[in-house]
C-alpha positions as CSV (number, residue, x, y, z in Angstrom):
1,M,75.7,87.7,120.6
2,P,72.3,88.9,119.3
3,E,71.4,92.4,120.5
4,G,69.2,95.1,119.0
5,D,71.5,95.8,116.1
6,T,72.0,92.2,115.1
7,V,68.3,91.5,115.4
8,W,67.6,94.5,113.1
9,Q,70.1,93.1,110.6
10,A,68.3,89.7,110.7
11,A,65.0,91.3,110.2
12,R,66.3,93.2,107.1
13,R,67.7,90.0,105.6
14,L,64.5,88.1,106.2
15,H,62.3,90.9,104.9
16,A,64.4,91.2,101.7
17,A,64.2,87.5,101.0
18,L,60.6,86.8,102.0
19,A,58.4,89.9,102.0
20,G,55.9,90.1,99.1
21,K,56.4,86.5,98.1
22,V,54.3,83.4,98.6
23,L,55.6,80.6,100.8
24,T,56.2,77.4,99.0
25,R,57.8,75.7,102.0
26,S,56.9,75.9,105.7
27,D,58.2,73.7,108.5
28,L,58.0,74.7,112.1
29,R,59.9,72.2,114.2
30,V,58.5,72.8,117.6
31,P,55.8,70.4,119.0
32,R,53.1,73.0,119.5
33,F,53.2,74.2,115.9
34,A,54.6,71.2,114.0
35,T,51.3,70.7,112.1
36,A,51.0,74.4,111.1
37,D,51.2,74.9,107.3
38,L,51.9,78.4,106.0
39,T,52.4,77.4,102.4
40,G,50.3,79.4,99.9
41,R,50.4,82.5,102.1
42,A,52.5,85.6,101.4
43,V,54.9,87.1,103.9
44,L,53.8,90.7,104.4
45,D,56.8,92.0,106.3
46,V,59.5,91.1,108.9
47,T,59.8,93.6,111.7
48,P,62.2,93.8,114.6
49,R,61.0,94.9,118.0
50,G,63.8,95.1,120.5
51,K,65.4,91.7,120.4
52,H,62.2,90.1,119.0
53,L,61.4,89.2,115.4
54,L,57.9,89.4,114.0
55,A,57.3,87.9,110.6
56,R,53.7,88.9,109.6
57,I,52.0,86.5,107.2
58,E,48.9,86.8,105.0
59,G,45.8,85.7,106.8
60,G,46.4,87.7,110.0
61,L,49.3,85.5,111.4
62,T,52.6,86.4,112.9
63,L,55.6,84.1,113.4
64,H,57.3,85.4,116.6
65,S,60.9,84.4,117.3
66,H,63.6,85.4,119.8
67,L,67.3,84.6,119.3
68,R,68.5,85.0,122.9
69,M,72.2,83.8,123.1
70,D,72.6,81.3,120.3
71,G,69.7,81.6,117.9
72,S,70.0,82.8,114.3
73,W,68.2,83.1,111.1
74,K,70.1,82.3,107.9
75,V,68.9,83.1,104.3
76,F,70.0,80.9,101.4
77,A,69.4,81.1,97.7
78,N,67.6,78.0,96.6
79,G,70.0,75.3,95.6
80,R,72.7,76.5,97.9
81,R,73.9,74.3,100.8
82,W,72.7,75.3,104.3
83,T,75.6,76.2,106.6
84,G,74.0,77.5,109.8
85,G,74.5,74.3,111.8
86,P,73.5,70.6,112.0
87,S,70.0,69.7,110.9
88,H,68.9,68.8,114.4
89,Q,69.3,72.4,115.4
90,I,66.8,73.7,112.8
91,R,63.6,75.0,114.3
92,A,62.0,76.7,111.4
93,I,62.1,76.7,107.6
94,L,60.3,79.3,105.4
95,G,60.9,79.2,101.7
96,N,59.7,80.6,98.4
97,T,60.7,80.1,94.8
98,E,63.9,82.1,95.3
99,H,65.1,81.9,98.9
100,T,64.9,79.8,102.0
101,A,65.1,81.2,105.5
102,V,66.3,78.7,108.1
103,G,66.0,79.3,111.9
104,Y,68.7,77.6,114.0
105,R,68.6,77.1,117.7
106,L,65.6,79.3,118.2
107,P,64.6,79.2,121.9
108,V,61.4,81.1,121.3
109,L,59.2,80.3,118.2
110,E,55.5,80.7,118.2
111,L,52.7,81.3,115.7
112,L,50.0,83.7,116.8
113,R,47.4,86.1,115.5
114,T,48.8,89.4,114.4
115,T,46.2,91.1,116.6
116,D,47.8,89.3,119.6
117,E,51.4,90.6,119.0
118,Q,51.1,92.9,122.1
119,R,51.0,89.7,124.2
120,V,54.6,89.0,123.3
121,V,56.1,92.5,122.8
122,G,53.7,94.8,124.6
123,H,55.8,94.8,127.8
124,L,58.8,96.3,126.0
125,G,60.0,99.8,126.6
126,P,60.9,102.2,123.8
127,D,62.8,100.4,121.0
128,L,66.2,101.9,120.4
129,L,66.0,101.2,116.7
130,G,62.3,101.5,116.3
131,P,59.8,104.2,115.3
132,D,58.5,104.4,118.8
133,W,61.9,105.5,120.3
134,D,61.3,108.0,123.1
135,P,64.5,109.0,125.0
136,Q,62.6,110.8,127.8
137,Q,60.3,107.8,128.4
138,A,63.4,105.4,128.4
139,L,65.1,107.6,131.0
140,A,62.0,107.8,133.1
141,N,61.7,104.0,133.0
142,L,65.3,103.6,134.2
143,R,64.9,106.2,137.0
144,A,61.7,104.5,138.3
145,D,63.9,102.2,140.4
146,P,66.7,104.4,141.6
147,A,68.3,101.7,143.8
148,R,68.7,99.2,141.0
149,A,72.1,98.6,139.6
150,L,72.6,100.4,136.3
151,G,73.7,97.3,134.4
152,E,70.6,95.4,135.4
153,A,68.3,98.3,134.6
154,L,69.9,98.6,131.1
155,L,69.2,94.9,130.4
156,D,65.6,95.1,131.5
157,Q,63.8,95.3,128.2
158,R,60.8,96.9,129.9
159,N,62.9,100.0,130.3
160,L,64.3,100.3,126.8
161,A,64.5,97.6,124.2
162,G,67.6,96.4,122.4
163,I,70.5,96.5,124.9
164,G,72.3,93.2,125.7
165,N,75.3,92.3,127.7
166,V,77.8,93.8,125.3
167,Y,76.2,97.2,125.0
168,K,75.6,97.2,128.8
169,S,79.3,97.0,129.5
170,E,80.3,99.4,126.8
171,L,77.7,102.0,127.8
172,C,78.8,102.0,131.4
173,F,82.4,102.4,130.3
174,L,81.5,105.4,128.1
175,L,79.5,106.9,130.9
176,G,82.5,106.4,133.3
177,V,80.6,104.4,135.9
178,T,80.5,100.8,136.9
179,P,77.5,98.6,136.1
180,W,76.9,98.2,139.8
181,L,76.3,101.9,140.4
182,P,72.6,102.5,141.5
183,V,70.7,104.3,138.8
184,G,69.8,107.1,141.2
185,A,73.5,107.7,141.8
186,L,74.3,108.4,138.1
187,P,75.2,112.0,137.7
188,A,72.4,114.0,136.1
189,D,74.4,115.1,133.1
190,R,75.4,111.6,132.3
191,A,71.9,110.2,132.9
192,A,70.5,112.8,130.5
193,K,72.8,111.7,127.6
194,L,72.5,107.9,128.3
195,P,69.4,107.2,126.1
196,E,70.7,108.9,123.0
197,L,74.2,107.5,123.5
198,A,72.7,104.0,123.5
199,R,70.7,104.8,120.4
200,R,73.8,106.2,118.6
201,L,75.8,103.1,119.3
202,L,73.1,100.7,118.0
203,E,72.4,102.9,115.0
204,A,76.1,103.0,114.1
205,N,76.4,99.3,114.2
206,R,73.2,98.1,112.6
207,E,74.8,98.3,109.1
208,R,78.1,96.8,110.2
209,P,79.1,93.1,110.1
210,V,81.4,93.6,113.1
211,R,80.2,95.5,116.1
212,T,82.4,98.4,117.3
213,T,82.1,101.0,120.0
214,T,85.6,102.5,119.8
215,G,85.9,103.8,116.3
216,R,89.4,102.2,116.3
217,R,90.3,99.7,113.6
218,G,91.3,96.3,115.1
219,Q,90.1,97.4,118.6
220,D,86.3,97.0,118.3
221,L,85.2,97.1,122.0
222,F,86.5,99.1,125.0
223,V,85.9,96.5,127.7
224,Y,83.6,93.6,126.8
225,G,85.5,90.3,126.5
226,R,88.8,92.0,127.0
227,A,89.8,90.9,130.5
228,P,92.7,90.9,131.5
229,R,94.0,93.0,128.6
230,P,94.8,96.6,129.3
231,C,92.2,99.4,129.0
232,L,92.5,101.2,125.7
233,R,92.5,104.5,127.5
234,C,94.5,104.1,130.7
235,H,96.1,100.6,130.3
236,T,94.7,99.3,133.6
237,S,93.8,95.6,133.5
238,I,90.1,95.1,132.5
239,Q,88.1,93.2,135.1
240,V,85.2,90.8,134.8
241,A,82.6,89.5,137.2
242,E,79.1,88.1,137.1
243,Q,76.1,90.5,137.4
244,G,72.5,89.6,137.6
245,D,69.5,89.0,139.8
246,G,70.6,85.6,141.2
247,S,68.7,83.6,138.6
248,R,70.4,85.0,135.5
249,E,74.0,86.0,135.9
250,R,76.0,87.5,133.1
251,P,79.7,88.3,132.6
252,T,80.2,92.0,133.0
253,Y,83.4,93.9,132.2
254,W,84.7,97.2,133.4
255,C,87.9,99.3,133.9
256,P,88.6,99.9,137.6
257,N,90.4,103.1,136.8
258,C,88.2,104.8,134.2
259,Q,84.9,103.8,135.8
260,T,83.8,104.9,139.3
261,G,81.2,103.3,141.5
262,P,80.7,100.0,143.5
263,V,82.2,96.7,142.3
264,P,81.6,93.2,143.5
265,S,84.0,91.7,146.0
266,A,84.8,88.8,143.7
267,S,86.1,90.0,140.4
268,R,88.9,88.8,138.2
269,G,91.0,90.1,135.4
270,F,91.6,86.8,133.7
271,G,90.0,83.7,132.5
272,T,86.8,83.0,130.5
273,P,83.5,83.5,132.2
274,R,80.9,80.8,131.9
275,R,78.3,81.3,129.2
276,T,74.9,82.3,130.4
277,T,71.4,82.6,128.9
278,N,70.4,86.0,127.6
């Protein structure tokens, strides 16, 4: 599931393969930009911004993409077989004399002027893995709506950019509160450490192929995806329920013993939750 750390990794791979090189192949397979031809232009850099990817291209252009739940960018040495999925799932191809980057299942793909980037990322809060990171501003953004459930506030990229459903559940576990606790009810000492705890988790994982929050080999996550298995700390069965604003529900995991705060009336400690759009 792409979150800030995996998007950072994708940007690094794309930058290494494309930056400083002239495009010899360009194919954007979305109706609005299907006729756009970027060949002959050099890629200047590929930069992550929260969960967004910005590929800046010579001539003042930016190719903006967002992976959401299922999207991915794969990089292949020329002559190698593409293995990211069936061809009908390809939304973008960018190639040079050495490598080809292929974008699969990209729900957001648009070509815009680099000067217009703020239109697509200007709403984002401080980026957990970016040079603009500001823990005080992130905390102030979260506290601006004290009645909002903490889990929902963490997912709101306007507050801080880069947290997805996995880190939401794991952060709430590490803070010892349920994702349904109102932000204003979070004890002051835990609220104060939340932004930097989130940053440390993403920083620790941006270089890793497998995400972990526990530091335990073979036990990567404390709660996410673990219902109904026992909590790694207290052995109570992990619970799962949907959380969202009604239009966008996400499976949310917690330990009913280690985490205090409100919980939904309908929760379960078994089964596989339905997949949802991120």
